[in-house]
C-alpha positions in Angstrom: 84.4 95.9 105.6 87.5 97.3 103.8 91.0 96.5 104.9 92.4 98.9 107.5 95.7 97.5 108.7 98.7 99.8 109.1 98.2 103.4 108.3 99.5 104.1 104.8 98.1 107.4 103.7 101.5 108.6 102.7 104.2 106.1 101.6 107.5 107.9 101.2 110.1 106.6 98.8 113.7 106.9 99.9 116.7 105.7 97.8 118.8 103.2 99.7 121.9 104.7 98.2 121.5 108.0 99.9 122.6 108.0 103.6 121.5 111.6 103.9 117.9 110.9 102.8 117.7 107.8 104.9 118.5 109.9 107.9 116.1 112.7 107.0 113.2 110.4 106.3 113.1 109.3 110.0 111.9 112.7 111.1 109.2 113.2 108.4 105.4 112.6 109.2 104.9 109.9 106.6 102.8 106.9 107.6 105.1 104.5 105.7 108.7 104.8 104.5 109.9 102.4 101.9 113.7 102.1 101.4 114.3 101.5 97.8 116.8 99.1 96.1 115.1 99.2 92.7 114.6 102.1 90.3 116.1 104.8 92.5 119.4 102.9 92.9 121.9 102.5 90.1 123.1 98.9 89.4 126.6 99.5 90.7 125.3 101.1 93.9 122.9 98.3 94.9 125.4 96.3 97.1 126.2 99.4 99.2 122.6 100.4 99.3 121.7 97.1 100.9 124.2 97.7 103.6 122.9 101.3 104.1 119.4 100.0 104.5 120.3 97.3 107.0 122.2 99.8 109.1 119.4 102.4 109.1 116.7 99.9 110.0 118.8 98.6 112.9 120.1 101.9 114.2 117.6 104.5 113.1 114.5 105.8 114.9 111.5 104.7 112.8 108.9 104.9 115.6 105.4 105.3 114.3 106.2 104.4 110.7 105.7 101.2 108.7 109.2 100.1 107.6 109.3 98.6 104.1 112.1 97.7 101.7 111.5 97.6 98.0 113.7 94.9 96.4 114.4 94.5 92.7 111.9 92.6 90.5 112.3 88.9 89.8 113.5 89.4 86.2 116.8 90.8 87.6 119.8 89.1 89.1 119.6 91.1 92.3 116.3 90.1 93.9 117.3 87.0 95.9 120.4 88.8 97.4 118.3 91.8 98.2 115.8 89.7 100.3 118.5 87.6 102.0 120.8 90.4 103.0 118.0 92.8 104.2 116.0 90.2 106.1 119.0 88.4 107.6 120.5 91.7 108.5 117.5 93.6 109.8 114.4 91.3 109.8 113.5 92.1 113.4 113.2 95.8 112.4 111.4 95.3 109.1 107.6 95.3 108.5 107.3 94.4 104.8 109.1 93.6 101.6 107.8 95.3 98.5 108.0 93.3 95.4 107.8 95.4 92.2 106.5 94.4 88.7 104.6 91.4 90.1 103.2 89.5 87.1 101.7 86.4 88.7 100.9 84.6 91.9 103.9 82.4 91.6 106.2 85.3 92.2 104.5 86.1 95.5 104.7 82.4 96.4 108.5 82.6 95.8 108.9 85.5 98.1 106.7 84.0 100.8 108.7 80.8 100.8 112.0 82.6 100.9 110.8 84.8 103.8 109.6 81.7 105.7 113.0 80.0 105.3 114.9 83.0 106.6 112.5 83.6 109.5 112.8 79.9 110.6 116.6 80.0 110.3 116.9 83.2 112.3 114.2 82.3 114.9 111.9 85.1 113.8 108.1 84.8 114.0 107.1 83.1 110.8 104.7 85.2 108.7 105.3 88.5 110.5 107.0 90.2 107.6 104.4 91.3 105.1 104.5 91.6 101.3 103.5 94.6 99.2 102.8 93.6 95.6 103.3 96.3 93.0 101.3 96.1 89.7 103.3 97.6 86.9 102.3 95.9 83.6 99.5 94.3 81.7 100.3 90.8 83.0 100.2 91.9 86.6 96.8 93.6 86.1 95.3 90.6 84.3 96.5 88.4 87.2 95.8 90.8 90.1 93.1 88.8 91.7 95.4 85.8 92.1 98.3 88.0 93.2 96.2 89.6 95.9 95.2 86.1 97.2 98.5 84.5 96.8 99.7 84.7 100.4 98.4 85.7 103.8 101.5 87.9 104.0 100.2 90.2 101.2 99.1 93.5 102.9 98.8 95.9 99.9 98.4 96.0 96.2 100.1 99.0 94.7 99.7 100.8 91.3 103.0 101.5 89.6 102.0 104.0 86.9 105.3 104.8 85.1 106.2 101.2 84.2 102.6 100.4 83.5 102.3 103.3 81.1 105.4 102.1 79.2 104.2 98.5 79.2 101.0 99.4 77.4 102.5 102.0 75.1 100.6 104.9 76.6 101.2 108.1 74.7 102.3 110.3 77.7 105.5 111.3 79.5 103.7 112.8 82.5 103.3 110.1 85.2 100.1 110.1 87.2 98.4 113.1 85.6 95.4 113.2 83.2 96.1 113.1 79.5 94.6 116.2 77.8 93.8 114.2 74.6 91.8 111.6 76.5 88.2 112.5 77.4 88.2 111.0 80.9 90.6 109.4 83.4 92.8 106.9 81.6 93.7 105.3 84.9 90.2 104.7 86.2 89.9 101.1 85.0 93.4 100.2 86.3 92.7 101.7 89.7 89.3 100.0 90.0 90.7 96.6 89.1 93.4 96.9 91.7 90.9 98.1 94.3 88.5 95.2 93.6 91.2 92.6 93.9 92.5 94.2 97.1 89.1 94.4 98.7 88.1 90.9 97.6 91.0 89.6 99.7 90.8 92.3 102.4 94.0 94.0 101.5 94.9 97.7 101.2 95.1 99.5 97.9 97.8 102.1 97.4 98.0 104.6 94.5 101.4 105.3 92.8 103.5 108.4 92.6 103.0 111.8 91.0 106.3 112.9 89.5 105.8 116.6 89.3 107.0 116.9 92.8 106.9 120.7 93.2 103.3 121.0 92.1 101.6 120.0 95.3 98.2 121.4 94.2 98.3 119.0 91.2 99.4 116.2 93.5 96.4 116.8 95.7 94.0 116.8 92.8 95.3 113.5 91.5 95.3 112.0 95.0 91.6 113.0 95.4 90.6 110.7 92.5 91.9 107.5 94.0 90.9 108.6 97.5 87.3 109.0 96.3 87.3 105.5 95.0 88.4 104.1 98.3 92.2 103.8 98.1 94.1 103.8 101.4 97.0 106.0 100.4 99.5 107.1 97.8 103.2 107.2 97.3 105.1 110.5 98.0 108.4 111.3 96.4 109.1 114.5 98.2 108.5 115.8 101.8 106.3 118.5 100.4 103.7 115.9 99.3 103.4 114.2 102.7 100.9 116.6 104.4 98.7 116.6 101.3 98.6 112.8 101.2 97.8 112.6 104.9 95.0 115.1 104.5 93.4 113.6 101.3 93.4 110.0 102.5 91.9 110.9 105.9 88.2 111.7 106.4 87.1 115.3 106.8 86.6 116.0 110.5 82.8 116.5 110.0 82.6 113.2 108.1 84.5 111.4 110.8 82.3 112.8 113.6 79.2 111.9 111.7 80.4 108.3 111.1 81.0 107.8 114.8 77.7 109.4 115.6 75.9 106.9 113.3 77.7 104.0 114.9 76.7 105.1 118.4 73.1 105.9 117.5 72.7 102.6 115.6 74.2 100.7 118.5 71.7 102.3 120.9 68.6 102.0 118.8 69.1 98.3 118.0 69.5 97.6 121.7 66.9 96.7 124.3 67.1 100.2 125.8 66.7 101.8 122.3 63.7 99.8 121.4 65.3 97.1 119.2 64.8 99.2 116.1 66.5 98.4 112.8 65.8 101.7 110.9 65.5 105.0 112.7 65.8 108.7 112.0 69.0 110.5 113.1 68.2 114.1 112.6 66.9 114.4 109.0 68.7 111.1 108.0 67.4 107.6 108.1 70.0 105.1 109.3 70.0 101.3 109.1 72.4 98.4 108.8 73.8 99.7 105.5 74.4 103.0 107.1 76.4 101.3 109.8 78.6 99.5 107.3 79.4 102.8 105.5 80.1 104.5 108.8 82.4 101.8 109.8 84.6 102.5 106.8 84.9 106.2 107.5 85.3 105.7 111.3 88.1 103.1 110.7 90.0 105.5 108.4 89.7 108.3 111.0 90.8 106.1 113.9 93.8 104.8 111.8 94.7 108.5 111.1 94.6 109.3 114.8 91.6 111.6 114.6 89.7 112.6 117.7 85.9 113.1 117.9 84.5 116.6 118.4 80.9 115.5 119.1 79.1 112.6 120.9 75.8 110.8 120.8 73.3 111.4 123.6 70.4 109.0 123.9 67.0 110.6 123.9 65.4 111.2 127.3 62.7 108.7 128.3 
């Protein structure tokens, strides 16, 4: 069974330095909002951005959204202060900390330990604040299995394409799109490695951003690739990308209805009343235990997306 957890079809990036954008994000239909202290915030603006984020987490209306703060990576002098100020200031109104450029499991251990110390000091529930680990270079990808299993707090493994492309000297300046000179998808291996590590440890897998923010059709096509593999969602950098992400990472209505139908039918036919059958025909389709497992995935995604059934299973008359 794949990880379901919190809905993360659309993960909206919001600079912590922009009070205006922090306010606007609260009314947008993104599943998750991550308030950024890293790349979107200039070094001199980071101290004020921390204060903005604490204030908006405590005073804003984030109902229905997963609330995440992306701190700076552990090669910088800002990370420890990011974590301490944000969690001490707004830990009760925070769901996860996103750690960028994770290169090994020890970096996750560090964040886990620091969060535990702060939670104990403040009297918060230990372990409630999750960790999102962002893979952005070759070292992180090589160590992604250990990173995904480094802590029970880890909820997601995220692909960070821009820094990753730079780290391996990829010959492209277009982030997230196919490269015309390459006869295939240059990100396929990376996405599959992240997905396998995430699923091995029952975590969610999140695709990174598409920087051509005004080209929603191109965003949709890129998103379809990782959604087809089984990714749970994708970053969005502009409000115009949110609806597309929510649609692409949700099942089609017909698929959701069919999955629920398979689950109901299989539950009935394997019961005493249904004849204790392990493999049966549902219309023109044979269903069995493997069918049930596949249907569980689609049904879980649909339920997490808040979808409603438009059909129901009726047991055959005696």
